[in-house]
C-alpha positions as CSV (number, residue, x, y, z in Angstrom):
1,M,-23.5,-3.3,-11.7
2,N,-26.5,-4.7,-10.0
3,E,-27.3,-4.0,-6.2
4,Q,-27.0,-7.7,-5.3
5,L,-23.6,-8.1,-6.7
6,L,-22.5,-4.9,-4.9
7,E,-23.8,-6.2,-1.7
8,Q,-22.0,-9.7,-2.2
9,I,-18.7,-7.8,-3.0
10,K,-19.2,-5.8,0.4
11,E,-19.7,-9.1,2.3
12,L,-16.4,-10.6,1.1
13,P,-13.5,-10.4,3.6
14,K,-10.6,-8.3,2.3
15,I,-6.9,-7.5,2.9
16,D,-5.0,-4.5,1.9
17,L,-1.3,-5.1,1.8
18,H,-0.4,-1.7,0.0
19,V,-2.0,1.3,1.5
20,H,0.0,4.5,2.1
21,L,-0.6,6.5,5.3
22,D,-0.2,9.9,3.8
23,G,-2.2,9.0,0.7
24,S,-5.3,8.1,2.9
25,V,-5.8,11.1,5.0
26,K,-9.6,12.1,5.4
27,P,-9.9,15.9,4.0
28,D,-12.0,16.8,7.0
29,T,-9.3,15.6,9.3
30,I,-6.8,18.1,7.6
31,I,-9.1,20.9,8.1
32,E,-9.2,20.0,11.9
33,L,-5.5,19.7,12.0
34,A,-4.9,23.0,10.3
35,K,-7.0,24.7,13.0
36,E,-5.3,22.9,15.8
37,Q,-1.8,23.4,14.5
38,G,-2.4,27.0,13.4
39,K,-1.4,26.2,10.0
40,P,-3.0,28.1,6.9
41,L,-4.9,26.1,4.2
42,P,-4.6,27.3,0.5
43,E,-6.9,30.2,-0.5
44,G,-10.4,28.7,-1.4
45,A,-9.7,25.3,0.6
46,E,-11.9,26.3,3.5
47,G,-14.6,23.9,2.5
48,D,-13.8,20.8,0.5
49,L,-10.1,19.9,0.3
50,T,-10.7,17.0,-2.1
51,P,-9.4,19.0,-5.2
52,W,-6.1,19.4,-3.3
53,M,-5.8,15.8,-2.1
54,Q,-7.4,13.7,-4.8
55,I,-6.4,13.2,-8.5
56,D,-8.8,13.1,-11.3
57,E,-9.0,11.7,-14.7
58,T,-6.7,14.4,-16.1
59,C,-3.6,12.9,-14.2
60,T,-0.8,12.2,-16.7
61,S,1.8,10.4,-14.8
62,L,3.1,9.1,-11.5
63,V,5.0,12.2,-10.7
64,E,1.9,14.3,-10.9
65,Y,0.1,11.7,-8.9
66,L,2.8,12.1,-6.2
67,S,2.4,15.9,-6.1
68,K,-0.9,15.3,-4.0
69,F,1.2,14.0,-1.1
70,R,3.0,17.3,-0.6
71,F,-0.3,19.0,0.6
72,V,-0.8,16.9,3.6
73,L,2.7,16.4,4.8
74,P,2.9,19.7,6.9
75,F,0.1,18.7,8.9
76,M,1.5,15.3,9.7
77,Q,4.6,16.4,11.9
78,T,3.4,15.6,15.1
79,A,2.8,12.5,17.5
80,E,-1.0,13.3,17.7
81,S,-1.5,13.8,13.9
82,L,0.2,10.6,13.2
83,E,-1.8,8.6,15.7
84,R,-5.1,10.1,14.7
85,I,-4.4,9.5,10.8
86,A,-3.2,5.8,11.4
87,E,-6.3,5.1,13.5
88,E,-8.7,6.6,10.9
89,V,-7.0,4.5,8.0
90,V,-7.8,1.3,10.1
91,E,-11.4,2.8,10.5
92,Q,-11.7,3.3,6.6
93,A,-10.3,-0.4,6.1
94,A,-12.9,-1.7,8.4
95,A,-15.7,-0.1,6.4
96,S,-14.7,-2.2,3.4
97,G,-14.6,-5.5,5.4
98,C,-10.8,-5.7,5.8
99,L,-9.4,-8.3,8.2
100,Y,-5.9,-7.2,7.9
101,I,-3.9,-4.2,6.5
102,E,-0.2,-3.5,6.1
103,V,0.1,0.5,6.3
104,R,3.3,2.0,4.7
105,F,4.8,5.3,5.4
106,A,8.2,7.0,5.2
107,P,9.3,8.3,8.6
108,L,11.8,10.7,7.4
109,L,8.9,12.7,5.8
110,H,7.6,13.3,9.3
111,T,10.7,14.8,11.0
112,L,10.4,18.4,10.0
113,E,9.2,19.6,13.4
114,G,11.2,17.5,15.9
115,L,10.2,14.0,15.7
116,S,12.9,11.4,15.0
117,A,12.3,8.6,12.3
118,G,11.9,6.1,15.3
119,E,9.5,8.5,17.0
120,A,7.4,8.7,13.7
121,I,7.2,4.9,13.5
122,L,6.2,4.6,17.2
123,H,3.4,7.0,17.0
124,T,2.1,5.3,13.9
125,I,2.1,2.0,15.4
126,A,0.3,3.4,18.4
127,G,-2.4,4.9,16.2
128,L,-2.8,1.5,14.4
129,Q,-3.2,-0.3,17.5
130,K,-5.9,2.1,18.7
131,G,-7.5,1.3,15.4
132,E,-7.2,-2.5,15.8
133,Q,-8.8,-2.0,19.2
134,M,-11.6,0.0,18.0
135,F,-12.6,-1.5,14.7
136,G,-11.2,-5.1,15.0
137,V,-8.9,-4.9,11.9
138,K,-5.3,-6.2,12.5
139,A,-2.9,-3.5,11.3
140,R,0.9,-3.5,10.9
141,V,3.5,-0.9,9.4
142,I,5.8,-1.1,6.4
143,V,8.7,1.4,6.7
144,I,9.5,3.3,3.4
145,C,13.0,4.5,2.3
146,M,12.4,7.3,-0.3
147,R,14.1,6.9,-3.8
148,H,15.2,10.4,-3.7
149,D,16.9,10.3,-0.4
150,S,20.8,9.6,0.2
151,V,22.0,6.2,1.1
152,E,23.1,7.6,4.4
153,R,19.6,8.7,5.3
154,N,18.1,5.4,4.2
155,L,20.4,3.5,6.2
156,E,19.0,5.6,9.2
157,V,15.5,4.4,8.1
158,I,16.5,0.7,8.0
159,E,18.1,1.1,11.7
160,A,14.8,2.7,12.8
161,A,12.6,-0.1,11.2
162,R,14.9,-2.9,12.8
163,E,14.1,-1.2,16.2
164,Y,10.4,-1.8,15.8
165,Y,10.7,-4.9,13.8
166,G,8.2,-7.5,15.6
167,K,6.6,-4.6,17.6
168,G,4.3,-3.3,14.8
169,V,6.8,-3.2,11.9
170,V,6.6,-6.0,9.5
171,A,8.8,-4.9,6.5
172,V,10.8,-2.2,4.6
173,D,9.9,-0.7,1.2
174,L,11.6,1.7,-1.4
175,A,9.1,4.3,-2.8
176,G,9.0,7.5,-4.8
177,D,10.1,8.5,-8.3
178,E,10.8,5.2,-9.8
179,A,11.6,6.5,-13.3
180,G,14.2,9.0,-11.9
181,F,15.9,6.6,-9.3
182,P,16.4,3.0,-10.2
183,P,16.6,0.5,-7.5
184,A,20.4,-0.2,-7.7
185,L,21.0,3.4,-6.1
186,H,19.8,1.8,-2.7
187,Q,21.5,-1.5,-2.8
188,E,23.6,-0.7,0.3
189,A,20.4,-0.1,2.4
190,F,18.6,-3.2,1.4
191,E,21.6,-5.3,2.0
192,L,21.7,-4.0,5.6
193,A,17.8,-4.8,5.8
194,S,18.7,-8.3,4.6
195,R,21.4,-8.6,7.2
196,Y,18.9,-7.7,9.7
197,E,16.4,-10.2,8.2
198,L,13.8,-7.5,7.6
199,P,11.4,-8.6,4.9
200,I,11.5,-6.4,1.8
201,T,9.0,-5.1,-0.6
202,I,9.9,-2.7,-3.5
203,H,7.8,-0.2,-5.6
204,A,8.8,-1.4,-9.1
205,G,7.4,-1.9,-12.6
206,E,4.9,1.0,-12.2
207,A,6.6,4.1,-13.7
208,G,9.8,2.3,-14.4
209,G,10.2,-0.9,-16.6
210,A,10.5,-4.7,-16.0
211,A,14.2,-4.3,-15.4
212,N,13.5,-2.8,-12.2
213,V,11.5,-5.6,-11.1
214,R,14.3,-7.9,-11.9
215,E,16.8,-5.8,-9.9
216,S,14.5,-5.5,-7.0
217,I,14.3,-9.3,-6.7
218,T,17.8,-10.2,-7.6
219,R,19.8,-7.3,-6.1
220,L,17.7,-5.7,-3.2
221,G,16.3,-9.0,-1.9
222,A,12.6,-8.2,-2.5
223,S,10.0,-10.8,-1.5
224,R,7.2,-8.8,-2.8
225,I,6.7,-6.2,-5.5
226,G,4.6,-3.1,-5.3
227,H,2.5,-2.9,-8.5
228,G,4.8,-4.8,-11.1
229,V,2.4,-4.1,-13.9
230,R,5.1,-3.5,-16.3
231,I,6.7,-7.0,-16.1
232,T,4.5,-7.4,-19.3
233,E,7.4,-5.9,-21.2
234,D,9.8,-8.8,-20.5
235,P,8.8,-12.4,-20.5
236,S,11.8,-13.5,-18.7
237,V,10.8,-11.2,-15.7
238,I,7.4,-12.7,-15.6
239,E,9.0,-16.1,-15.5
240,L,11.3,-14.7,-12.6
241,V,8.3,-13.5,-10.6
242,R,6.3,-16.8,-11.2
243,T,9.3,-19.1,-10.5
244,T,10.2,-17.2,-7.1
245,R,6.5,-17.0,-6.1
246,T,7.2,-13.2,-5.6
247,P,3.6,-11.7,-4.8
248,L,2.5,-8.6,-6.8
249,E,0.8,-6.0,-4.8
250,M,-1.5,-4.6,-7.7
251,C,-3.5,-1.5,-7.2
252,P,-5.8,-1.4,-10.2
253,V,-7.5,2.0,-9.8
254,S,-4.2,3.8,-8.9
255,N,-2.4,2.0,-11.8
256,I,-5.0,3.3,-14.4
257,Q,-4.8,6.8,-12.9
258,T,-0.9,7.1,-13.0
259,K,-0.9,5.7,-16.6
260,A,1.2,2.8,-15.6
261,V,-1.4,1.0,-17.8
262,P,-3.2,2.9,-20.6
263,G,-6.7,1.6,-19.6
264,W,-8.8,-1.3,-18.2
265,E,-8.7,-3.3,-21.5
266,D,-5.0,-3.4,-21.0
267,Y,-4.8,-4.2,-17.4
268,P,-2.9,-7.5,-17.0
269,I,-4.1,-9.0,-13.9
270,R,-6.1,-11.9,-15.5
271,S,-3.1,-12.8,-17.6
272,F,-0.8,-12.8,-14.6
273,L,-3.2,-15.1,-12.7
274,D,-3.3,-17.4,-15.9
275,E,0.5,-17.6,-15.7
276,G,0.4,-18.8,-12.2
277,I,1.6,-15.4,-10.6
278,L,0.6,-14.8,-7.0
279,V,-1.5,-11.6,-7.3
280,T,-3.0,-9.5,-4.6
281,V,-5.2,-6.5,-5.1
282,N,-5.0,-3.3,-2.8
283,T,-5.8,0.5,-2.6
284,D,-2.6,2.4,-2.8
285,N,-4.0,5.5,-1.6
286,M,-7.4,5.7,-0.4
287,T,-7.8,9.5,-0.7
288,V,-5.6,10.3,-3.5
289,S,-7.1,7.6,-5.7
290,G,-10.7,8.2,-4.3
291,T,-10.8,4.3,-3.8
292,T,-11.7,1.7,-1.2
293,M,-11.2,-2.1,-1.3
294,N,-14.8,-2.5,-2.1
295,L,-14.4,-0.3,-5.1
296,E,-11.2,-2.2,-6.2
297,F,-13.1,-5.5,-6.2
298,E,-16.1,-3.6,-8.0
299,M,-13.8,-2.4,-10.6
300,L,-12.4,-5.8,-11.3
301,A,-15.8,-7.4,-11.5
302,E,-16.9,-4.6,-13.9
303,H,-14.0,-4.0,-16.2
304,C,-12.1,-7.5,-15.9
305,G,-15.1,-9.9,-15.6
306,F,-13.9,-11.3,-12.2
307,T,-16.4,-13.5,-10.5
308,L,-17.0,-13.5,-6.8
309,E,-15.0,-16.6,-6.4
310,E,-12.2,-15.2,-8.2
311,L,-12.4,-11.9,-5.9
312,A,-12.3,-14.4,-3.0
313,Q,-9.2,-16.1,-4.2
314,L,-7.5,-12.7,-4.2
315,T,-8.2,-12.4,-0.5
316,V,-6.9,-15.8,-0.1
317,N,-3.7,-14.9,-2.1
318,S,-3.3,-11.8,0.2
319,A,-3.3,-13.8,3.3
320,E,-0.7,-16.0,1.7
321,A,1.5,-13.0,0.9
322,A,1.0,-11.0,4.2
323,F,4.3,-10.3,6.0
324,L,2.9,-11.7,9.2
325,Q,4.9,-14.5,10.7
326,G,4.3,-17.9,12.2
327,E,1.0,-18.3,14.2
328,E,-0.3,-14.8,13.4
329,K,-0.1,-15.6,9.8
330,E,-1.9,-19.0,10.3
331,E,-4.5,-17.2,12.2
332,L,-5.1,-14.7,9.4
333,K,-5.4,-17.5,6.8
334,A,-7.8,-19.3,9.1
335,A,-9.8,-16.2,9.6
336,V,-10.2,-15.6,5.7
337,H,-11.1,-19.3,5.2
338,S,-13.8,-19.1,8.1
339,A,-15.3,-15.8,6.7
340,L,-15.5,-17.3,3.2
341,Q,-17.0,-20.6,4.3
342,K,-19.7,-18.6,6.0
343,L,-20.4,-17.1,2.6
344,G,-20.5,-20.5,1.0
345,Y,-17.1,-20.3,-0.7
346,T,-14.8,-23.4,-0.6
347,L,-11.3,-22.2,-1.8
């Protein structure tokens, strides 16, 4: 890819609607947190932690991919660590020209040393707000229920999310081992979320098939879908996503790595756009996947033939799909259009 195109991609405004807090921790930060917290690192991990935190081309599945998260979680159990890591996620997003990000995390994974779910949310919001002030990127939280958790525990998560909805939290999510835990297991938790009028996104159609996407929309009330690449397996689900205008939070680099899609030649993003689906592009996990929003756009240009105008349209789509409400959402859309107009795009 030529240098001019790379520079033009860097100049484009971007929005990341699907980025995990614990998948985007800087390796050097873990080294410093280990020292501060008096916790050991694995033998041989004194220098570069990348092999422990980032997958490579030998990754065979989503389950293997998710194993990288276990490494960082012991260091993310304090108010200070959550605030620092959240702020640094905003910093990384700013480096790719992001105007807005929605950072998701599962608060119950951060309660091993005394924090409550609500406190974990509070400190993550505080870190994002520091990042917003420092780097000028608007940042909000999506609160995750984990698939392997009990209904009771996930009801607790929904209650905690409700407490901070409109105060930094914009939505709730269901994530984890999709193939092992179908959406229907958590219908009760998401019925509660719907009663509280919390917007819902669900990880579906990644390690599990198109039926999970159908269930997520029709039974769990999802107004966005995380990934959704496997709706290609069922034309009726493609039609459901299209007619309901349910945005897909696609994460190209991650989807290739987890084998949700065999390779770039099979990546369905262009066919989804052609079919009138509202597609957004996101990083998923900046550290685990070794990616940035700039890299995601570069890969689409290189492997899928995306033009600069088509990449710009993806950011317009993301502004439309964002969970911001009312005036804030209109301001984001206006900021995207203003940035694109300055670059000579009229979308």
